[in-house]
N, CA, C, O and the ligand as a Tripos MOL2 file, in Angstrom:
@<TRIPOS>MOLECULE
protein
  233   231    59     0     0
PROTEIN
NO_CHARGES

@<TRIPOS>ATOM
      1 N          23.8380    0.3270  -15.1000 N.3       1 MET1
      2 CA         22.9370    1.4620  -14.8840 C.3       1 MET1
      3 C          22.6700    1.6220  -13.3950 C.2       1 MET1
      4 O          22.4350    0.6490  -12.6780 O.2       1 MET1
      5 N          22.7110    2.8640  -12.9510 N.am      2 LYS2
      6 CA         22.4850    3.1430  -11.5370 C.3       2 LYS2
      7 C          21.0660    3.6630  -11.3380 C.2       2 LYS2
      8 O          20.6550    4.6240  -11.9890 O.2       2 LYS2
      9 N          20.3210    3.0250  -10.4370 N.am      3 LEU3
     10 CA         18.9410    3.4460  -10.2090 C.3       3 LEU3
     11 C          18.8800    4.5350   -9.1490 C.2       3 LEU3
     12 O          19.6020    4.4910   -8.1530 O.2       3 LEU3
     13 N          18.0100    5.5100   -9.3770 N.am      4 GLN4
     14 CA         17.7660    6.5250   -8.3630 C.3       4 GLN4
     15 C          16.8150    5.9550   -7.3050 C.2       4 GLN4
     16 O          15.8610    5.2530   -7.6420 O.2       4 GLN4
     17 N          17.0710    6.2520   -6.0420 N.am      5 PRO5
     18 CA         16.1190    5.8020   -5.0200 C.3       5 PRO5
     19 C          14.7680    6.4820   -5.2000 C.2       5 PRO5
     20 O          14.6950    7.6440   -5.5980 O.2       5 PRO5
     21 N          13.7130    5.7550   -4.9050 N.am      6 LEU6
     22 CA         12.3720    6.3340   -5.0300 C.3       6 LEU6
     23 C          12.1480    7.4040   -3.9660 C.2       6 LEU6
     24 O          12.4970    7.2110   -2.8010 O.2       6 LEU6
     25 N          11.5770    8.5090   -4.3610 N.am      7 ALA7
     26 CA         11.2900    9.5810   -3.4180 C.3       7 ALA7
     27 C           9.7950    9.8500   -3.3080 C.2       7 ALA7
     28 O           9.3290   10.3810   -2.3000 O.2       7 ALA7
     29 N           9.0530    9.4880   -4.3320 N.am      8 GLN8
     30 CA          7.6190    9.7390   -4.3180 C.3       8 GLN8
     31 C           6.8840    8.5210   -4.8550 C.2       8 GLN8
     32 O           7.4160    7.7620   -5.6640 O.2       8 GLN8
     33 N           5.6620    8.3490   -4.3930 N.am      9 TRP9
     34 CA          4.7990    7.2710   -4.8940 C.3       9 TRP9
     35 C           3.4240    7.8430   -5.1820 C.2       9 TRP9
     36 O           3.0600    8.9230   -4.7160 O.2       9 TRP9
     37 N           2.6710    7.0810   -5.9660 N.am     10 LYS10
     38 CA          1.2900    7.4780   -6.2160 C.3      10 LYS10
     39 C           0.3960    6.5820   -5.3770 C.2      10 LYS10
     40 O           0.5820    5.3660   -5.3420 O.2      10 LYS10
     41 N          -0.5670    7.1800   -4.7060 N.am     11 CYS11
     42 CA         -1.4940    6.4160   -3.8790 C.3      11 CYS11
     43 C          -2.4070    5.5910   -4.7840 C.2      11 CYS11
     44 O          -3.0300    6.1300   -5.6980 O.2      11 CYS11
     45 N          -2.4860    4.2830   -4.5300 N.am     12 ASP12
     46 CA         -3.3220    3.4200   -5.3530 C.3      12 ASP12
     47 C          -4.8020    3.5700   -5.0270 C.2      12 ASP12
     48 O          -5.6510    3.0590   -5.7580 O.2      12 ASP12
     49 N          -5.1170    4.2590   -3.9480 N.am     13 ALA13
     50 CA         -6.5250    4.4370   -3.5790 C.3      13 ALA13
     51 C          -7.0870    5.7340   -4.1440 C.2      13 ALA13
     52 O          -8.1260    5.7140   -4.8040 O.2      13 ALA13
     53 N          -6.4180    6.8680   -3.8980 N.am     14 CYS14
     54 CA         -6.9700    8.1630   -4.2950 C.3      14 CYS14
     55 C          -6.2450    8.7630   -5.4900 C.2      14 CYS14
     56 O          -6.7320    9.7300   -6.0750 O.2      14 CYS14
     57 N          -5.0880    8.2130   -5.8690 N.am     15 GLY15
     58 CA         -4.3890    8.6910   -7.0470 C.3      15 GLY15
     59 C          -3.5030    9.8970   -6.8010 C.2      15 GLY15
     60 O          -2.8460   10.3710   -7.7290 O.2      15 GLY15
     61 N          -3.4640   10.4120   -5.5660 N.am     16 GLN16
     62 CA         -2.6260   11.5590   -5.2540 C.3      16 GLN16
     63 C          -1.2030   11.1090   -4.9630 C.2      16 GLN16
     64 O          -0.9550    9.9450   -4.6490 O.2      16 GLN16
     65 N          -0.2590   12.0660   -5.0750 N.am     17 ILE17
     66 CA          1.1420   11.7660   -4.7900 C.3      17 ILE17
     67 C           1.3470   11.5770   -3.2910 C.2      17 ILE17
     68 O           0.8110   12.3310   -2.4800 O.2      17 ILE17
     69 N           2.1130   10.5840   -2.9440 N.am     18 ILE18
     70 CA          2.5600   10.4020   -1.5620 C.3      18 ILE18
     71 C           3.9430   11.0280   -1.4830 C.2      18 ILE18
     72 O           4.8880   10.5340   -2.0990 O.2      18 ILE18
     73 N           4.0660   12.1130   -0.7280 N.am     19 ALA19
     74 CA          5.2450   12.9710   -0.8140 C.3      19 ALA19
     75 C           6.4700   12.3950   -0.1070 C.2      19 ALA19
     76 O           7.5960   12.7450   -0.4620 O.2      19 ALA19
     77 N           6.2860   11.5390    0.8640 N.am     20 SER20
     78 CA          7.4250   11.0360    1.6220 C.3      20 SER20
     79 C           7.1530    9.6090    2.0780 C.2      20 SER20
     80 O           5.9980    9.1940    2.1700 O.2      20 SER20
     81 N           8.2080    8.8610    2.3610 N.am     21 PRO21
     82 CA          8.0080    7.4850    2.8310 C.3      21 PRO21
     83 C           7.1530    7.4310    4.0860 C.2      21 PRO21
     84 O           6.3960    6.4800    4.2790 O.2      21 PRO21
     85 N           7.2660    8.4490    4.9490 N.am     22 GLU22
     86 CA          6.5000    8.4450    6.1980 C.3      22 GLU22
     87 C           5.0040    8.5720    5.9440 C.2      22 GLU22
     88 O           4.1970    8.1130    6.7530 O.2      22 GLU22
     89 N           4.6280    9.1890    4.8300 N.am     23 ALA23
     90 CA          3.2100    9.4020    4.5300 C.3      23 ALA23
     91 C           2.6020    8.2120    3.7990 C.2      23 ALA23
     92 O           1.4050    8.1990    3.5110 O.2      23 ALA23
     93 N           3.4250    7.2120    3.5010 N.am     24 GLY24
     94 CA          2.9420    6.0780    2.7350 C.3      24 GLY24
     95 C           2.6860    4.8590    3.5920 C.2      24 GLY24
     96 O           3.0970    4.7870    4.7500 O.2      24 GLY24
     97 N           1.9920    3.8940    2.9890 N.am     25 TRP25
     98 CA          1.5920    2.6900    3.7080 C.3      25 TRP25
     99 C           1.5420    1.5700    2.6770 C.2      25 TRP25
    100 O           0.8680    1.6880    1.6540 O.2      25 TRP25
    101 N           2.2590    0.4800    2.9510 N.am     26 VAL26
    102 CA          2.1990   -0.6760    2.0600 C.3      26 VAL26
    103 C           1.2620   -1.6810    2.6970 C.2      26 VAL26
    104 O           1.4180   -2.0140    3.8720 O.2      26 VAL26
    105 N           0.2950   -2.1690    1.9430 N.am     27 GLU27
    106 CA         -0.6710   -3.1010    2.5170 C.3      27 GLU27
    107 C          -1.0320   -4.1720    1.5020 C.2      27 GLU27
    108 O          -0.7220   -4.0630    0.3160 O.2      27 GLU27
    109 N          -1.6890   -5.2010    1.9940 N.am     28 TRP28
    110 CA         -2.1070   -6.2900    1.1300 C.3      28 TRP28
    111 C          -3.2650   -7.0030    1.7830 C.2      28 TRP28
    112 O          -3.5380   -6.8310    2.9710 O.2      28 TRP28
    113 N          -3.9380   -7.8030    0.9890 N.am     29 MET29
    114 CA         -5.0400   -8.6200    1.4770 C.3      29 MET29
    115 C          -4.5080   -9.9880    1.8760 C.2      29 MET29
    116 O          -3.6340  -10.5480    1.2140 O.2      29 MET29
    117 N          -5.0370  -10.5040    2.9460 N.am     30 ALA30
    118 CA         -4.7140  -11.8760    3.3080 C.3      30 ALA30
    119 C          -5.4360  -12.8210    2.3540 C.2      30 ALA30
    120 O          -6.4550  -12.4570    1.7670 O.2      30 ALA30
    121 N          -4.9160  -14.0190    2.2000 N.am     31 GLY31
    122 CA         -5.6170  -15.0250    1.4150 C.3      31 GLY31
    123 C          -6.9070  -15.4160    2.1080 C.2      31 GLY31
    124 O          -7.0830  -15.1190    3.2890 O.2      31 GLY31
    125 N          -7.8180  -16.0810    1.3960 N.am     32 PRO32
    126 CA         -9.1080  -16.4450    1.9850 C.3      32 PRO32
    127 C          -8.9760  -17.4150    3.1630 C.2      32 PRO32
    128 O          -9.8080  -17.4040    4.0700 O.2      32 PRO32
    129 N          -7.9610  -18.2310    3.1520 N.am     33 THR33
    130 CA         -7.7400  -19.1430    4.2770 C.3      33 THR33
    131 C          -6.2650  -19.0750    4.6590 C.2      33 THR33
    132 O          -5.4310  -18.7190    3.8270 O.2      33 THR33
    133 N          -5.9280  -19.4110    5.9110 N.am     34 PRO34
    134 CA         -4.5160  -19.3780    6.3180 C.3      34 PRO34
    135 C          -3.6600  -20.2490    5.4120 C.2      34 PRO34
    136 O          -4.0500  -21.3630    5.0620 O.2      34 PRO34
    137 N          -2.4980  -19.7430    5.0360 N.am     35 GLY35
    138 CA         -1.5940  -20.5020    4.1920 C.3      35 GLY35
    139 C          -1.7340  -20.2040    2.7190 C.2      35 GLY35
    140 O          -0.8520  -20.5540    1.9340 O.2      35 GLY35
    141 N          -2.8250  -19.5630    2.3220 N.am     36 THR36
    142 CA         -2.9450  -19.1800    0.9190 C.3      36 THR36
    143 C          -2.2090  -17.8640    0.6880 C.2      36 THR36
    144 O          -1.9060  -17.1330    1.6310 O.2      36 THR36
    145 N          -1.9320  -17.5810   -0.5610 N.am     37 LYS37
    146 CA         -1.1010  -16.4260   -0.8740 C.3      37 LYS37
    147 C          -1.8090  -15.1130   -0.5910 C.2      37 LYS37
    148 O          -2.9930  -14.9470   -0.8830 O.2      37 LYS37
    149 N          -1.0520  -14.1790   -0.0130 N.am     38 ALA38
    150 CA         -1.5420  -12.8110    0.1040 C.3      38 ALA38
    151 C          -1.6070  -12.2070   -1.3000 C.2      38 ALA38
    152 O          -0.8990  -12.6420   -2.2080 O.2      38 ALA38
    153 N          -2.4580  -11.2110   -1.4610 N.am     39 HIS39
    154 CA         -2.6110  -10.5890   -2.7730 C.3      39 HIS39
    155 C          -3.0200   -9.1320   -2.5890 C.2      39 HIS39
    156 O          -3.2490   -8.6720   -1.4710 O.2      39 HIS39
    157 N          -3.1080   -8.4220   -3.6980 N.am     40 GLY40
    158 CA         -3.5710   -7.0440   -3.6340 C.3      40 GLY40
    159 C          -2.5640   -6.0900   -3.0260 C.2      40 GLY40
    160 O          -2.9480   -5.0980   -2.4060 O.2      40 GLY40
    161 N          -1.2680   -6.3770   -3.1960 N.am     41 PHE41
    162 CA         -0.2430   -5.4590   -2.6860 C.3      41 PHE41
    163 C          -0.4130   -4.0810   -3.3150 C.2      41 PHE41
    164 O          -0.6270   -3.9640   -4.5220 O.2      41 PHE41
    165 N          -0.3180   -3.0520   -2.5030 N.am     42 ARG42
    166 CA         -0.4200   -1.6970   -3.0340 C.3      42 ARG42
    167 C           0.1650   -0.7050   -2.0410 C.2      42 ARG42
    168 O           0.3580   -1.0150   -0.8650 O.2      42 ARG42
    169 N           0.4430    0.4910   -2.5380 N.am     43 ILE43
    170 CA          0.9690    1.5770   -1.7030 C.3      43 ILE43
    171 C          -0.0950    2.6670   -1.6440 C.2      43 ILE43
    172 O          -0.5710    3.1330   -2.6790 O.2      43 ILE43
    173 N          -0.4610    3.0670   -0.4430 N.am     44 VAL44
    174 CA         -1.4920    4.0930   -0.2620 C.3      44 VAL44
    175 C          -1.0220    5.0840    0.8000 C.2      44 VAL44
    176 O           0.0240    4.8930    1.4210 O.2      44 VAL44
    177 N          -1.8080    6.1450    1.0000 N.am     45 HIS45
    178 CA         -1.5210    7.0690    2.0960 C.3      45 HIS45
    179 C          -1.6920    6.3600    3.4310 C.2      45 HIS45
    180 O          -2.4840    5.4280    3.5680 O.2      45 HIS45
    181 N          -0.9300    6.8250    4.4070 N.am     46 ASN46
    182 CA         -1.0370    6.2800    5.7550 C.3      46 ASN46
    183 C          -2.2330    6.9320    6.4530 C.2      46 ASN46
    184 O          -2.0710    7.6870    7.4110 O.2      46 ASN46
    185 N          -3.4380    6.6280    5.9550 N.am     47 SER47
    186 CA         -4.6460    7.2060    6.5390 C.3      47 SER47
    187 C          -5.8170    6.2600    6.3000 C.2      47 SER47
    188 O          -5.8180    5.4860    5.3430 O.2      47 SER47
    189 N          -6.7980    6.3310    7.1670 N.am     48 ASN48
    190 CA         -7.9550    5.4430    7.0500 C.3      48 ASN48
    191 C          -8.7030    5.6540    5.7430 C.2      48 ASN48
    192 O          -9.3710    4.7480    5.2450 O.2      48 ASN48
    193 N          -8.5860    6.8500    5.1940 N.am     49 ARG49
    194 CA         -9.3170    7.1790    3.9820 C.3      49 ARG49
    195 C          -8.8540    6.3220    2.8020 C.2      49 ARG49
    196 O          -9.6460    5.9900    1.9200 O.2      49 ARG49
    197 N          -7.5700    5.9680    2.7930 N.am     50 CYS50
    198 CA         -7.0080    5.2900    1.6340 C.3      50 CYS50
    199 C          -6.7150    3.8090    1.8850 C.2      50 CYS50
    200 O          -6.6020    3.0380    0.9320 O.2      50 CYS50
    201 N          -6.5910    3.4050    3.1350 N.am     51 GLN51
    202 CA         -6.2540    2.0230    3.4090 C.3      51 GLN51
    203 C          -7.4660    1.1210    3.2620 C.2      51 GLN51
    204 O          -8.6080    1.5710    3.3590 O.2      51 GLN51
    205 N          -7.2020   -0.1650    3.0260 N.am     52 TYR52
    206 CA         -8.2720   -1.1490    3.0520 C.3      52 TYR52
    207 C          -8.9460   -1.1160    4.4180 C.2      52 TYR52
    208 O          -8.3110   -0.7470    5.4050 O.2      52 TYR52
    209 N         -10.2170   -1.4950    4.4930 N.am     53 PRO53
    210 CA        -10.8250   -1.6530    5.8120 C.3      53 PRO53
    211 C         -10.0380   -2.6870    6.6240 C.2      53 PRO53
    212 O          -9.5410   -3.6660    6.0680 O.2      53 PRO53
    213 N          -9.9270   -2.4690    7.9240 N.am     54 SER54
    214 CA         -9.0910   -3.3570    8.7450 C.3      54 SER54
    215 C          -9.5670   -4.7990    8.6550 C.2      54 SER54
    216 O          -8.7680   -5.7210    8.8240 O.2      54 SER54
    217 N         -10.8410   -5.0090    8.3940 N.am     55 SER55
    218 CA        -11.3620   -6.3790    8.3020 C.3      55 SER55
    219 C         -10.8010   -7.1250    7.1000 C.2      55 SER55
    220 O         -10.8160   -8.3550    7.0690 O.2      55 SER55
    221 N         -10.3020   -6.3800    6.1000 N.am     56 ALA56
    222 CA         -9.7960   -7.0240    4.8800 C.3      56 ALA56
    223 C          -8.2940   -7.2110    4.9070 C.2      56 ALA56
    224 O          -7.7390   -7.8960    4.0480 O.2      56 ALA56
    225 N          -7.6200   -6.6040    5.8950 N.am     57 ARG57
    226 CA         -6.1620   -6.6610    5.9330 C.3      57 ARG57
    227 C          -5.6520   -7.9080    6.6450 C.2      57 ARG57
    228 O          -6.3450   -8.5230    7.4550 O.2      57 ARG57
    229 N          -4.4280   -8.2500    6.3130 N.am     58 ALA58
    230 CA         -3.8050   -9.4180    6.9140 C.3      58 ALA58
    231 C          -3.5330   -9.1560    8.3910 C.2      58 ALA58
    232 O          -3.0070  -10.0260    9.0850 O.2      58 ALA58
    233 ZN         -4.4920    8.3060   -0.8530 Zn       59 ZN59
@<TRIPOS>BOND
     1     1     2 1
     2     2     3 1
     3     3     4 2
     4     3     5 am
     5     5     6 1
     6     6     7 1
     7     7     8 2
     8     7     9 am
     9     9    10 1
    10    10    11 1
    11    11    12 2
    12    11    13 am
    13    13    14 1
    14    14    15 1
    15    15    16 2
    16    15    17 am
    17    17    18 1
    18    18    19 1
    19    19    20 2
    20    19    21 am
    21    21    22 1
    22    22    23 1
    23    23    24 2
    24    23    25 am
    25    25    26 1
    26    26    27 1
    27    27    28 2
    28    27    29 am
    29    29    30 1
    30    30    31 1
    31    31    32 2
    32    31    33 am
    33    33    34 1
    34    34    35 1
    35    35    36 2
    36    35    37 am
    37    37    38 1
    38    38    39 1
    39    39    40 2
    40    39    41 am
    41    41    42 1
    42    42    43 1
    43    43    44 2
    44    43    45 am
    45    45    46 1
    46    46    47 1
    47    47    48 2
    48    47    49 am
    49    49    50 1
    50    50    51 1
    51    51    52 2
    52    51    53 am
    53    53    54 1
    54    54    55 1
    55    55    56 2
    56    55    57 am
    57    57    58 1
    58    58    59 1
    59    59    60 2
    60    59    61 am
    61    61    62 1
    62    62    63 1
    63    63    64 2
    64    63    65 am
    65    65    66 1
    66    66    67 1
    67    67    68 2
    68    67    69 am
    69    69    70 1
    70    70    71 1
    71    71    72 2
    72    71    73 am
    73    73    74 1
    74    74    75 1
    75    75    76 2
    76    75    77 am
    77    77    78 1
    78    78    79 1
    79    79    80 2
    80    79    81 am
    81    81    82 1
    82    82    83 1
    83    83    84 2
    84    83    85 am
    85    85    86 1
    86    86    87 1
    87    87    88 2
    88    87    89 am
    89    89    90 1
    90    90    91 1
    91    91    92 2
    92    91    93 am
    93    93    94 1
    94    94    95 1
    95    95    96 2
    96    95    97 am
    97    97    98 1
    98    98    99 1
    99    99   100 2
   100    99   101 am
   101   101   102 1
   102   102   103 1
   103   103   104 2
   104   103   105 am
   105   105   106 1
   106   106   107 1
   107   107   108 2
   108   107   109 am
   109   109   110 1
   110   110   111 1
   111   111   112 2
   112   111   113 am
   113   113   114 1
   114   114   115 1
   115   115   116 2
   116   115   117 am
   117   117   118 1
   118   118   119 1
   119   119   120 2
   120   119   121 am
   121   121   122 1
   122   122   123 1
   123   123   124 2
   124   123   125 am
   125   125   126 1
   126   126   127 1
   127   127   128 2
   128   127   129 am
   129   129   130 1
   130   130   131 1
   131   131   132 2
   132   131   133 am
   133   133   134 1
   134   134   135 1
   135   135   136 2
   136   135   137 am
   137   137   138 1
   138   138   139 1
   139   139   140 2
   140   139   141 am
   141   141   142 1
   142   142   143 1
   143   143   144 2
   144   143   145 am
   145   145   146 1
   146   146   147 1
   147   147   148 2
   148   147   149 am
   149   149   150 1
   150   150   151 1
   151   151   152 2
   152   151   153 am
   153   153   154 1
   154   154   155 1
   155   155   156 2
   156   155   157 am
   157   157   158 1
   158   158   159 1
   159   159   160 2
   160   159   161 am
   161   161   162 1
   162   162   163 1
   163   163   164 2
   164   163   165 am
   165   165   166 1
   166   166   167 1
   167   167   168 2
   168   167   169 am
   169   169   170 1
   170   170   171 1
   171   171   172 2
   172   171   173 am
   173   173   174 1
   174   174   175 1
   175   175   176 2
   176   175   177 am
   177   177   178 1
   178   178   179 1
   179   179   180 2
   180   179   181 am
   181   181   182 1
   182   182   183 1
   183   183   184 2
   184   183   185 am
   185   185   186 1
   186   186   187 1
   187   187   188 2
   188   187   189 am
   189   189   190 1
   190   190   191 1
   191   191   192 2
   192   191   193 am
   193   193   194 1
   194   194   195 1
   195   195   196 2
   196   195   197 am
   197   197   198 1
   198   198   199 1
   199   199   200 2
   200   199   201 am
   201   201   202 1
   202   202   203 1
   203   203   204 2
   204   203   205 am
   205   205   206 1
   206   206   207 1
   207   207   208 2
   208   207   209 am
   209   209   210 1
   210   210   211 1
   211   211   212 2
   212   211   213 am
   213   213   214 1
   214   214   215 1
   215   215   216 2
   216   215   217 am
   217   217   218 1
   218   218   219 1
   219   219   220 2
   220   219   221 am
   221   221   222 1
   222   222   223 1
   223   223   224 2
   224   223   225 am
   225   225   226 1
   226   226   227 1
   227   227   228 2
   228   227   229 am
   229   229   230 1
   230   230   231 1
   231   231   232 2
@<TRIPOS>SUBSTRUCTURE
     1 MET1         2 RESIDUE 1 A MET
     2 LYS2         6 RESIDUE 1 A LYS
     3 LEU3        10 RESIDUE 1 A LEU
     4 GLN4        14 RESIDUE 1 A GLN
     5 PRO5        18 RESIDUE 1 A PRO
     6 LEU6        22 RESIDUE 1 A LEU
     7 ALA7        26 RESIDUE 1 A ALA
     8 GLN8        30 RESIDUE 1 A GLN
     9 TRP9        34 RESIDUE 1 A TRP
    10 LYS10       38 RESIDUE 1 A LYS
    11 CYS11       42 RESIDUE 1 A CYS
    12 ASP12       46 RESIDUE 1 A ASP
    13 ALA13       50 RESIDUE 1 A ALA
    14 CYS14       54 RESIDUE 1 A CYS
    15 GLY15       58 RESIDUE 1 A GLY
    16 GLN16       62 RESIDUE 1 A GLN
    17 ILE17       66 RESIDUE 1 A ILE
    18 ILE18       70 RESIDUE 1 A ILE
    19 ALA19       74 RESIDUE 1 A ALA
    20 SER20       78 RESIDUE 1 A SER
    21 PRO21       82 RESIDUE 1 A PRO
    22 GLU22       86 RESIDUE 1 A GLU
    23 ALA23       90 RESIDUE 1 A ALA
    24 GLY24       94 RESIDUE 1 A GLY
    25 TRP25       98 RESIDUE 1 A TRP
    26 VAL26      102 RESIDUE 1 A VAL
    27 GLU27      106 RESIDUE 1 A GLU
    28 TRP28      110 RESIDUE 1 A TRP
    29 MET29      114 RESIDUE 1 A MET
    30 ALA30      118 RESIDUE 1 A ALA
    31 GLY31      122 RESIDUE 1 A GLY
    32 PRO32      126 RESIDUE 1 A PRO
    33 THR33      130 RESIDUE 1 A THR
    34 PRO34      134 RESIDUE 1 A PRO
    35 GLY35      138 RESIDUE 1 A GLY
    36 THR36      142 RESIDUE 1 A THR
    37 LYS37      146 RESIDUE 1 A LYS
    38 ALA38      150 RESIDUE 1 A ALA
    39 HIS39      154 RESIDUE 1 A HIS
    40 GLY40      158 RESIDUE 1 A GLY
    41 PHE41      162 RESIDUE 1 A PHE
    42 ARG42      166 RESIDUE 1 A ARG
    43 ILE43      170 RESIDUE 1 A ILE
    44 VAL44      174 RESIDUE 1 A VAL
    45 HIS45      178 RESIDUE 1 A HIS
    46 ASN46      182 RESIDUE 1 A ASN
    47 SER47      186 RESIDUE 1 A SER
    48 ASN48      190 RESIDUE 1 A ASN
    49 ARG49      194 RESIDUE 1 A ARG
    50 CYS50      198 RESIDUE 1 A CYS
    51 GLN51      202 RESIDUE 1 A GLN
    52 TYR52      206 RESIDUE 1 A TYR
    53 PRO53      210 RESIDUE 1 A PRO
    54 SER54      214 RESIDUE 1 A SER
    55 SER55      218 RESIDUE 1 A SER
    56 ALA56      222 RESIDUE 1 A ALA
    57 ARG57      226 RESIDUE 1 A ARG
    58 ALA58      230 RESIDUE 1 A ALA
    59 ZN59       233 GROUP 0 **** ****
């Protein structure tokens, strides 16, 4: 089976469609201490409105 490349994503913050790869942002939370696993991977709009606060990002 041949997979089609992804062209659109849904923003995990606001639920709206992310129309292009350039408009998207992949982010995650750092673990509570260095060396612990990152978590909370998600795709959101490339904007402050949808991204985690910078204090929570890795
Ligand atoms: Zn969004």
